[in-house]
C-alpha positions as CSV (number, residue, x, y, z in Angstrom):
1,M,-23.4,47.8,34.4
2,S,-24.9,44.4,33.3
3,A,-28.3,44.2,31.6
4,H,-29.7,42.4,34.7
5,A,-28.5,45.2,37.0
6,D,-30.1,47.7,34.7
7,T,-33.4,45.8,34.9
8,H,-33.1,45.6,38.6
9,A,-32.5,49.3,39.0
10,H,-35.5,50.0,36.8
11,D,-37.7,47.5,38.8
12,D,-36.6,48.7,42.2
13,H,-38.7,51.8,41.8
14,G,-38.5,53.1,45.4
15,H,-34.7,52.6,45.8
16,H,-33.5,56.0,44.5
17,H,-36.3,58.2,45.9
18,K,-35.2,60.0,49.1
19,E,-37.5,58.6,51.9
20,T,-38.8,61.0,54.5
21,F,-39.3,60.0,58.1
22,I,-43.0,59.6,57.5
23,T,-42.7,57.4,54.4
24,K,-39.9,55.3,56.1
25,Y,-41.2,54.8,59.6
26,I,-45.0,55.6,59.6
27,F,-46.7,55.0,56.3
28,S,-44.1,52.5,55.2
29,Q,-44.9,49.9,52.5
30,D,-41.8,47.9,53.3
31,H,-42.7,44.5,54.8
32,K,-39.8,44.7,57.2
33,M,-40.8,48.0,58.7
34,I,-44.5,46.9,58.9
35,A,-43.4,43.8,60.8
36,K,-41.7,46.1,63.4
37,Q,-44.8,48.2,63.5
38,Y,-47.0,45.2,64.3
39,L,-44.5,43.9,66.9
40,I,-44.2,47.2,68.8
41,T,-48.0,47.9,68.7
42,G,-48.6,44.3,69.8
43,T,-46.1,44.7,72.6
44,I,-47.8,47.9,73.9
45,M,-51.2,46.1,73.8
46,G,-49.6,43.1,75.6
47,V,-48.4,45.4,78.4
48,I,-51.9,46.7,78.8
49,G,-53.4,43.2,78.7
50,I,-50.9,41.8,81.3
51,L,-51.4,44.8,83.6
52,M,-55.2,44.1,83.6
53,S,-54.6,40.5,84.5
54,L,-52.4,41.5,87.4
55,V,-55.0,43.9,88.7
56,F,-57.8,41.3,88.7
57,R,-55.4,38.6,90.1
58,I,-54.8,41.0,93.1
59,Q,-58.6,41.2,93.5
60,L,-59.0,37.4,93.5
61,A,-56.2,36.9,96.1
62,W,-57.3,39.6,98.5
63,P,-61.0,40.2,97.8
64,E,-62.8,43.1,99.4
65,E,-59.6,44.4,100.9
66,P,-59.0,48.1,100.2
67,N,-56.1,48.6,97.8
68,V,-54.4,51.9,96.8
69,I,-53.5,50.5,93.4
70,F,-57.2,50.0,92.6
71,E,-58.1,53.5,93.8
72,A,-55.3,55.0,91.6
73,L,-56.0,52.9,88.5
74,L,-59.8,52.5,88.6
75,G,-61.0,55.7,90.2
76,K,-64.8,55.6,90.6
77,W,-64.8,51.9,89.9
78,A,-63.0,51.2,93.2
79,P,-64.6,53.4,95.9
80,D,-62.3,53.4,99.0
81,G,-60.0,51.1,97.1
82,V,-62.5,48.2,96.9
83,M,-63.0,46.9,93.3
84,D,-66.5,47.2,91.9
85,A,-68.0,43.9,90.6
86,D,-68.8,45.3,87.2
87,I,-65.3,46.6,86.5
88,Y,-63.9,43.1,87.4
89,L,-65.9,41.5,84.5
90,A,-64.9,44.4,82.2
91,L,-61.2,43.9,83.0
92,V,-61.5,40.1,82.3
93,T,-63.4,40.9,79.0
94,I,-60.8,43.4,77.7
95,H,-57.9,41.4,78.9
96,G,-59.1,38.3,77.0
97,T,-59.9,40.4,73.8
98,I,-56.5,42.2,73.8
99,M,-54.4,39.1,74.4
100,V,-56.3,36.8,72.0
101,F,-56.7,39.2,69.1
102,F,-54.4,42.1,69.4
103,V,-51.3,40.4,70.9
104,L,-51.4,36.7,69.9
105,T,-53.1,37.1,66.5
106,A,-51.8,40.4,65.1
107,G,-48.6,40.6,67.2
108,L,-47.5,37.0,66.3
109,S,-48.9,36.5,62.8
110,G,-48.7,40.1,61.7
111,T,-45.1,40.4,62.8
112,F,-43.6,37.2,61.6
113,S,-45.7,36.7,58.4
114,N,-44.7,40.2,57.3
115,L,-41.0,39.8,58.2
116,L,-40.4,36.3,56.9
117,I,-42.6,35.5,54.0
118,P,-40.8,37.7,51.4
119,L,-37.4,37.0,52.9
120,Q,-37.7,33.2,53.1
121,I,-39.4,32.6,49.7
122,G,-37.1,35.0,47.9
123,A,-39.4,37.9,47.1
124,R,-38.7,41.7,46.9
125,D,-41.7,42.4,49.1
126,M,-45.3,41.4,49.6
127,A,-47.7,41.1,46.7
128,S,-49.2,44.5,47.6
129,G,-47.2,46.8,49.8
130,F,-50.1,49.3,49.9
131,L,-52.6,46.7,51.2
132,N,-50.0,45.6,53.7
133,M,-49.7,49.2,55.0
134,V,-53.5,49.5,55.1
135,S,-53.9,46.3,57.1
136,Y,-51.4,47.5,59.7
137,W,-53.1,50.9,60.1
138,L,-56.6,49.3,60.4
139,F,-55.0,47.1,63.1
140,F,-53.6,50.2,64.8
141,L,-57.0,52.0,64.6
142,S,-58.8,49.0,66.1
143,S,-56.3,48.9,68.9
144,V,-56.8,52.6,69.7
145,I,-60.6,52.2,69.7
146,M,-60.3,49.2,72.0
147,V,-58.2,51.2,74.4
148,I,-60.5,54.2,74.2
149,S,-63.4,51.9,75.3
150,L,-61.7,51.6,78.7
151,F,-62.5,55.3,79.4
152,V,-66.2,55.3,78.6
153,E,-68.2,56.7,81.5
154,A,-70.5,53.7,81.9
155,G,-67.5,51.3,81.6
156,P,-66.0,49.1,78.9
157,A,-67.6,46.0,77.4
158,A,-68.3,43.5,80.2
159,A,-69.8,40.4,78.7
160,G,-66.7,38.2,78.7
161,W,-64.3,38.1,75.7
162,T,-66.9,35.8,74.0
163,I,-69.5,38.6,74.3
164,Y,-72.5,36.3,74.6
165,P,-76.0,37.8,74.3
166,P,-78.1,39.0,76.0
167,L,-75.4,41.0,78.0
168,S,-73.9,42.1,74.7
169,A,-77.1,42.6,72.8
170,L,-79.1,44.7,75.2
171,P,-77.6,48.2,75.8
172,M,-79.6,48.5,79.0
173,A,-78.5,45.2,80.5
174,Q,-75.6,46.7,82.5
175,G,-73.2,49.6,82.4
176,G,-70.7,47.9,80.1
177,S,-73.5,46.9,77.6
178,G,-73.8,50.5,76.4
179,M,-71.2,52.6,74.6
180,G,-68.3,50.3,75.8
181,M,-69.9,47.3,74.0
182,T,-70.5,49.4,70.8
183,L,-66.8,50.4,70.7
184,W,-65.8,46.8,71.2
185,L,-67.9,45.8,68.2
186,V,-66.6,48.6,66.0
187,S,-63.0,47.8,67.0
188,M,-63.4,44.1,66.2
189,A,-65.1,44.8,62.8
190,I,-62.0,47.0,61.9
191,F,-59.7,44.3,63.3
192,I,-61.3,41.7,61.1
193,A,-61.0,43.9,58.0
194,S,-57.2,44.2,58.8
195,S,-56.8,40.5,59.3
196,L,-58.5,39.7,56.0
197,L,-56.4,42.1,54.0
198,G,-53.3,40.8,55.6
199,S,-54.2,37.1,55.1
200,L,-55.1,37.6,51.4
201,N,-51.7,39.4,50.9
202,Y,-49.8,36.5,52.6
203,I,-51.6,33.8,50.5
204,V,-51.0,35.6,47.2
205,T,-47.4,36.3,48.0
206,V,-46.6,32.7,48.9
207,I,-48.4,31.3,45.8
208,N,-47.1,33.8,43.2
209,L,-43.7,35.3,44.3
210,R,-41.5,32.4,45.2
211,T,-38.0,32.6,43.7
212,K,-36.7,30.2,41.1
213,G,-36.3,26.7,42.5
214,M,-38.5,27.4,45.6
215,S,-41.0,24.6,45.2
216,M,-43.7,24.2,47.9
217,T,-41.8,21.2,49.3
218,R,-38.6,23.3,49.7
219,L,-40.5,26.0,51.7
220,P,-39.4,26.4,55.4
221,L,-42.1,25.1,57.8
222,T,-42.5,28.7,59.0
223,I,-43.9,29.7,55.6
224,W,-46.2,26.7,55.5
225,A,-47.5,27.6,58.9
226,F,-48.1,31.3,58.0
227,F,-49.7,30.3,54.7
228,I,-52.2,27.9,56.2
229,T,-52.9,30.3,59.1
230,A,-53.9,32.9,56.5
231,V,-56.2,30.4,54.8
232,I,-57.9,29.6,58.1
233,G,-58.3,33.3,58.7
234,V,-59.9,34.0,55.4
235,I,-62.4,31.1,56.0
236,S,-63.4,31.8,59.6
237,F,-63.0,35.5,60.3
238,P,-65.9,36.6,58.1
239,V,-68.2,34.4,60.3
240,L,-67.3,36.5,63.4
241,L,-67.8,39.7,61.3
242,S,-71.4,38.5,60.4
243,A,-72.0,37.7,64.1
244,A,-70.8,41.2,65.1
245,L,-73.0,42.9,62.4
246,L,-76.1,40.9,63.5
247,L,-75.4,41.8,67.1
248,I,-75.1,45.5,66.1
249,M,-78.6,45.2,64.4
250,D,-80.0,43.6,67.6
251,R,-78.6,46.4,69.7
252,S,-79.5,49.4,67.5
253,F,-82.2,48.4,64.9
254,G,-84.7,46.4,66.9
255,T,-84.0,43.0,65.3
256,S,-83.9,39.8,67.4
257,F,-81.4,37.4,65.8
258,F,-80.0,36.5,69.2
259,L,-82.8,37.6,71.6
260,S,-86.0,35.9,72.7
261,D,-88.4,36.2,75.7
262,I,-86.3,38.7,77.7
263,F,-87.5,40.1,81.0
264,I,-85.8,43.0,82.8
265,Q,-87.1,44.0,86.3
266,G,-90.4,42.3,85.5
267,E,-90.9,44.1,82.2
268,V,-91.3,41.9,79.1
269,L,-89.2,43.2,76.2
270,H,-90.6,42.9,72.7
271,Y,-87.9,40.6,71.4
272,Q,-88.9,37.1,70.2
273,G,-87.8,34.3,67.9
274,G,-84.0,34.7,68.3
275,S,-81.5,32.4,70.0
276,P,-78.4,33.3,71.9
277,V,-77.1,29.8,71.0
278,L,-77.0,30.9,67.4
279,F,-74.5,33.5,68.4
280,E,-72.4,30.9,70.2
281,H,-72.3,28.8,67.0
282,L,-71.2,31.8,64.9
283,F,-68.7,33.0,67.5
284,W,-67.0,29.6,68.1
285,F,-66.9,28.8,64.4
286,L,-64.3,31.5,64.4
287,G,-63.3,31.0,68.0
288,H,-61.8,27.5,67.7
289,P,-59.9,28.0,64.4
290,E,-58.7,31.2,66.1
291,V,-56.8,29.0,68.6
292,Y,-54.9,27.6,65.6
293,I,-54.6,31.0,63.9
294,I,-52.6,31.8,67.1
295,I,-50.7,28.6,67.6
296,L,-49.8,27.6,64.0
297,P,-47.4,30.5,63.4
298,A,-45.7,29.7,66.8
299,M,-45.4,26.0,65.6
300,G,-43.7,27.1,62.4
301,I,-41.3,29.4,64.3
302,V,-40.5,26.7,66.8
303,S,-39.9,24.1,64.0
304,E,-37.4,26.4,62.4
305,I,-35.5,27.3,65.6
306,L,-35.3,23.7,66.9
307,A,-33.7,22.6,63.7
308,A,-31.2,25.5,63.5
309,N,-30.2,25.1,67.1
310,S,-30.0,21.3,67.1
311,R,-27.8,21.4,63.9
312,K,-30.1,18.7,62.5
313,P,-32.7,18.5,59.8
314,V,-36.4,18.8,60.9
315,F,-37.6,15.2,61.5
316,G,-40.5,14.2,59.3
317,Y,-40.8,17.4,57.2
318,R,-43.6,16.1,55.0
319,A,-45.4,14.7,58.0
320,M,-45.2,18.2,59.6
321,I,-46.8,19.7,56.5
322,A,-49.5,17.1,56.5
323,S,-50.2,17.7,60.2
324,I,-50.5,21.5,59.5
325,L,-53.0,20.8,56.8
326,A,-54.9,18.3,59.0
327,I,-55.1,20.8,61.8
328,A,-56.4,23.4,59.5
329,F,-59.2,21.2,58.2
330,L,-60.1,19.7,61.6
331,S,-60.0,23.0,63.4
332,T,-63.1,24.1,61.4
333,I,-65.3,21.2,62.5
334,V,-64.7,21.1,66.3
335,W,-66.3,24.4,67.5
336,G,-69.2,22.6,69.2
337,H,-67.0,21.4,72.1
338,H,-67.3,24.8,73.6
339,M,-71.1,24.3,73.8
340,F,-71.5,20.9,75.3
341,I,-73.7,22.3,78.2
342,S,-75.8,24.6,75.9
343,G,-78.5,22.0,75.5
344,M,-76.8,20.4,72.5
345,N,-78.2,17.1,71.1
346,P,-76.1,14.3,72.8
347,F,-75.5,12.7,69.4
348,L,-74.2,15.9,68.0
349,G,-72.1,16.2,71.1
350,S,-70.5,12.8,70.4
351,V,-69.7,13.9,66.8
352,F,-67.9,17.0,68.2
353,T,-66.1,14.8,70.7
354,F,-64.9,12.5,68.0
355,T,-63.5,15.3,65.8
356,T,-61.9,17.0,68.8
357,L,-60.1,13.9,69.8
358,L,-59.1,13.4,66.2
359,I,-57.2,16.7,66.1
360,A,-54.9,15.3,68.8
361,I,-53.3,13.1,66.2
362,P,-51.7,15.8,64.0
363,S,-50.8,17.7,67.2
364,A,-49.1,14.7,68.5
365,V,-47.2,14.2,65.2
366,K,-45.8,17.7,65.6
367,A,-44.9,17.2,69.3
368,F,-43.1,13.8,68.6
369,N,-41.3,15.3,65.6
370,W,-40.0,18.2,67.6
371,I,-38.7,15.9,70.3
372,T,-37.1,13.7,67.6
373,T,-35.5,16.7,65.9
374,I,-33.6,17.7,69.1
375,W,-32.8,14.1,70.0
376,K,-29.0,13.6,70.0
377,G,-28.6,17.0,68.4
378,N,-25.7,19.4,69.0
379,L,-27.9,21.7,71.0
380,Q,-27.2,25.5,71.1
381,M,-29.0,26.6,74.3
382,N,-29.6,30.2,73.4
383,P,-32.8,32.1,74.6
384,A,-34.7,31.3,71.3
385,M,-34.0,27.6,71.8
386,L,-35.0,27.6,75.4
387,F,-38.4,29.3,74.6
388,S,-38.9,26.8,71.8
389,I,-38.4,23.9,74.1
390,G,-40.6,25.6,76.6
391,F,-43.3,25.9,73.9
392,V,-43.1,22.1,73.3
393,S,-43.5,21.6,77.1
394,T,-46.5,23.8,77.6
395,F,-48.1,22.6,74.3
396,I,-48.0,19.0,75.6
397,T,-49.1,19.7,79.2
398,G,-51.8,22.1,78.1
399,G,-53.0,19.8,75.3
400,L,-53.4,16.8,77.6
401,T,-56.2,18.6,79.6
402,G,-57.9,19.3,76.3
403,I,-58.7,15.6,76.0
404,I,-60.8,16.0,79.2
405,L,-62.5,19.2,78.0
406,G,-63.1,17.7,74.5
407,D,-65.1,14.8,75.9
408,S,-68.8,15.7,76.2
409,A,-69.3,13.5,79.3
410,L,-66.2,14.7,81.2
411,D,-66.6,18.4,80.2
412,I,-69.8,18.8,82.1
413,N,-67.9,18.5,85.4
414,V,-65.3,21.2,84.8
415,H,-67.0,23.5,82.2
416,D,-66.7,27.2,83.2
417,T,-64.3,26.4,86.0
418,Y,-60.7,27.4,86.5
419,F,-59.8,24.1,84.8
420,V,-60.8,25.6,81.5
421,V,-58.8,28.8,82.3
422,A,-55.7,26.7,83.0
423,H,-56.1,24.6,79.9
424,F,-56.4,27.4,77.3
425,H,-53.9,29.7,78.9
426,L,-51.2,26.9,78.8
427,V,-52.0,25.5,75.4
428,M,-52.8,28.7,73.6
429,G,-51.7,31.7,75.7
430,I,-48.4,30.7,77.2
431,S,-47.4,28.4,74.3
432,A,-48.1,31.2,71.7
433,L,-46.2,33.8,73.9
434,Y,-43.2,31.4,74.1
435,G,-43.3,31.0,70.3
436,M,-43.5,34.8,69.9
437,F,-40.5,35.3,72.3
438,A,-38.6,32.5,70.5
439,G,-39.1,34.2,67.2
440,I,-38.1,37.6,68.6
441,Y,-34.9,36.3,70.1
442,H,-34.1,34.4,66.9
443,W,-34.9,37.0,64.2
444,Y,-33.9,40.1,66.3
445,P,-30.6,40.5,64.4
446,K,-32.6,40.4,61.1
447,M,-35.1,43.0,62.3
448,F,-32.7,45.4,64.0
449,G,-29.2,44.5,62.8
450,R,-28.1,44.0,66.4
451,M,-27.8,41.2,68.9
452,I,-30.1,41.0,71.9
453,N,-28.4,40.4,75.3
454,K,-28.3,36.7,75.8
455,N,-27.9,36.7,79.6
456,L,-30.9,38.9,80.1
457,G,-32.7,36.5,77.7
458,Y,-31.8,33.5,80.0
459,L,-33.1,35.4,83.0
460,H,-36.3,36.3,81.1
461,F,-36.9,32.6,80.1
462,W,-36.3,30.9,83.5
463,V,-38.4,33.3,85.6
464,T,-41.2,33.3,83.0
465,A,-41.2,29.5,82.7
466,V,-41.3,29.0,86.5
467,C,-44.0,31.6,87.0
468,A,-46.1,30.4,84.0
469,Y,-46.4,27.0,85.6
470,G,-46.8,28.5,89.0
471,V,-49.8,30.5,87.8
472,F,-51.6,27.9,85.7
473,F,-50.7,24.5,87.1
474,P,-52.6,25.1,90.4
475,M,-55.6,26.3,88.5
476,H,-56.3,22.8,87.3
477,F,-56.8,21.7,90.9
478,I,-59.1,24.6,92.0
479,G,-61.0,24.0,88.8
480,M,-61.5,20.4,89.7
481,A,-62.6,21.6,93.1
482,G,-65.4,23.4,91.3
483,L,-64.2,27.0,91.5
484,P,-66.1,28.9,88.8
485,R,-64.3,31.5,86.6
486,R,-65.2,35.1,86.2
487,Y,-66.4,35.5,89.8
488,Y,-64.8,38.7,91.3
489,T,-64.8,37.1,94.7
490,N,-65.5,33.7,96.1
491,S,-65.8,34.7,99.8
492,N,-69.6,34.3,99.7
493,F,-69.2,30.6,99.2
494,P,-67.8,28.7,102.3
495,L,-67.4,25.7,100.0
496,F,-64.3,27.5,98.4
497,D,-62.7,28.7,101.6
498,D,-60.1,25.9,101.3
499,V,-58.8,27.2,97.9
500,A,-58.4,30.8,99.0
501,N,-54.7,30.3,99.8
502,V,-54.1,28.7,96.4
503,N,-55.4,32.0,94.8
504,V,-52.8,33.9,96.8
505,I,-50.0,31.6,95.6
506,I,-51.2,32.0,92.0
507,T,-51.3,35.8,92.3
508,I,-47.8,36.0,93.8
509,F,-46.4,33.9,90.8
510,A,-48.4,36.2,88.4
511,L,-46.9,39.4,90.0
512,I,-43.3,38.1,89.8
513,G,-43.8,36.8,86.2
514,G,-45.4,40.1,85.2
515,A,-42.6,42.2,86.8
516,F,-39.9,40.2,85.0
517,Q,-41.4,41.0,81.6
518,L,-39.8,44.5,82.3
519,V,-36.4,42.7,81.9
520,Y,-37.5,41.6,78.4
521,L,-38.8,45.1,77.5
522,Y,-35.5,46.7,78.7
523,N,-33.5,44.1,76.7
524,F,-35.7,44.5,73.6
525,F,-35.7,48.3,73.4
526,G,-32.2,48.8,74.8
527,S,-30.6,46.4,72.3
528,I,-32.1,48.3,69.4
529,F,-29.7,51.2,70.3
530,F,-26.9,49.6,72.3
531,G,-26.8,45.9,71.3
532,K,-23.7,44.4,69.6
533,K,-23.8,44.7,65.8
534,S,-24.9,41.5,64.1
535,V,-23.1,39.6,61.5
536,Q,-25.0,38.5,58.4
537,N,-25.8,34.9,59.6
538,P,-25.3,34.8,63.4
539,W,-27.1,31.4,63.8
540,R,-25.5,29.8,60.8
541,S,-28.9,29.0,59.3
542,T,-29.8,27.6,55.9
543,T,-32.8,29.7,55.0
544,L,-32.8,32.6,52.5
545,E,-33.4,35.5,54.9
546,W,-29.8,35.2,56.2
547,T,-28.5,35.8,52.6
548,T,-29.7,39.4,52.7
549,P,-27.5,42.2,53.9
550,V,-27.6,43.2,57.6
551,K,-28.5,46.7,56.7
552,H,-32.1,46.8,55.4
553,I,-32.5,47.8,51.8
554,H,-35.5,48.3,49.6
555,G,-36.1,45.1,47.7
556,N,-34.2,42.9,50.3
557,W,-31.3,41.7,47.9
558,P,-29.0,44.3,46.3
559,G,-28.6,42.3,43.1
560,E,-30.3,39.2,41.7
561,I,-32.6,37.3,44.0
562,P,-30.8,34.0,44.9
563,H,-32.1,30.8,43.3
564,V,-32.9,27.8,45.5
565,H,-31.3,24.4,44.9
566,R,-32.2,22.4,48.0
567,W,-34.7,22.2,50.9
568,A,-34.6,24.4,54.0
569,Y,-32.9,22.0,56.5
570,D,-29.5,20.8,55.2
571,Y,-27.9,20.8,58.6
572,S,-24.9,18.4,59.4
573,K,-25.1,16.9,55.9
574,P,-22.4,14.4,55.1
575,G,-19.9,15.4,52.5
576,H,-19.8,19.1,53.5
577,D,-17.1,20.9,55.4
578,V,-19.6,23.0,57.5
579,D,-22.7,21.8,59.4
580,F,-25.1,23.9,57.4
581,V,-25.7,24.4,53.7
582,P,-27.8,27.4,52.7
583,Q,-30.6,26.9,50.2
584,N,-29.0,29.0,47.5
585,I,-25.8,26.7,47.3
586,P,-26.0,24.4,44.3
587,L,-25.8,20.7,44.8
588,K,-22.4,19.1,44.3
589,D,-21.7,16.5,41.6
590,G,-23.3,13.3,42.8
591,E,-25.0,15.0,45.8
592,E,-28.6,14.0,46.4
593,E,-31.2,16.3,47.7
594,L,-32.7,14.9,50.9
595,H,-36.1,13.2,50.6
596,H,-37.4,14.8,53.8
């Protein structure tokens, strides 16, 4: 045995210990297993979140009509099958919270940062396997607490997913302001602790554990996206934690950070001196970077998949990195555009308008570079590629409406209408889900060692794509007609009678799209057991994760970690017999490394 192999066997401390079921599948410190844990937990939370949206979409389409589904699912909250107004707002609140934080933040970033960072930079594992395990279990605990809050007698939190005071600050304000709101705050505090531990781990791993030759300008764009996402999280999540702690103090300890001059049923409460607008500032200082915490990992995943399936290098690699950095910086100075109608000074509004419109530039750089990457490429139209192209489509169409909402003069007309719902669901919700699906279809062989069924993937994509636009495209028009969001029925307003049929159409698309996610779930879980076994590099990709064995081993590579000699996108390079050259292949005599 060579000296190196001896060293490796010595370093690979967990390799020879017999792993039990608990150490391998439950309290695992292996980044690949933790990625699967995040993915499956996020998927379960996603099913809960989507079911909630289908329930309140049925309510919006056929308001005040008795429904056996409501009676079965909601019990006392739907007497005689008619949904109670309070539970409608609670469903909207928990749906938004679950989808934004537990599915799109943890499910996307937690899954793919864990899976790909060590594999693509050439590391044995994360910097701290123990902290990695703790961050997952904190996420799991916060998920459980959020689900438990649904079963509280007075009802779950019902202040909208933005939990603005005073509804969230006064336990007596409404049913959902009591124990349900307390559990919401506890769950989010634990979730933030999980995110911070995870983010610090990702940052340290990328900075310190890159293999020999893996300079920052040779990193795949996925790693750049995960790295910068983690940096944004470390900067902005503590601000939401502080807002949650101050809110807990207002609720339980008699302070008034966010409360002032409150009257309930003619009685004057003792609070004075606080401001609910202060909470809005604290919330949105996280809330807007949160959009990019969700969308940046999807951008990195899509960049990787478009290059691999176009058989072409990513166009403008350095410009893509620069745009990620610009988005990270600008995302922290645009939060005020959520507050244009909160009484903000018009000059300050114009400053936020300027910074918001400025962020369109790096976003456009990315969109044009994706389109140029696939231009005249040898396109491999597998499900991952279709979802990536779908991502570019929804990111552009959803982003265009952001120009209207980011302008303080135009926003006044459509603020808090369905126009806003349509915008952020397309640009953040659907786009991020597409990025997540693309990543799952692409790296499924790496996660489970089996191929996922391609034909079911095509069916999943086309139905999802048609239904997503069927749901959110018409919302722009009912929003411009003035239809306010978060109302459980609009039948009291004759002004909106004309848009009632549009709500029915939206709901039908939502029900079909939701039902077809069962095809994906069947494909995902079925292929784990019955899928065709994968070869080592099924997509003929250049990045390091495809140099590891199909069967997962502790430490990722059985021998020495491969060294890197070139950037991550040597596709269709002249002078080579095949149309991809992996990063660990040395340069030929006279071959130049591409200057991205």
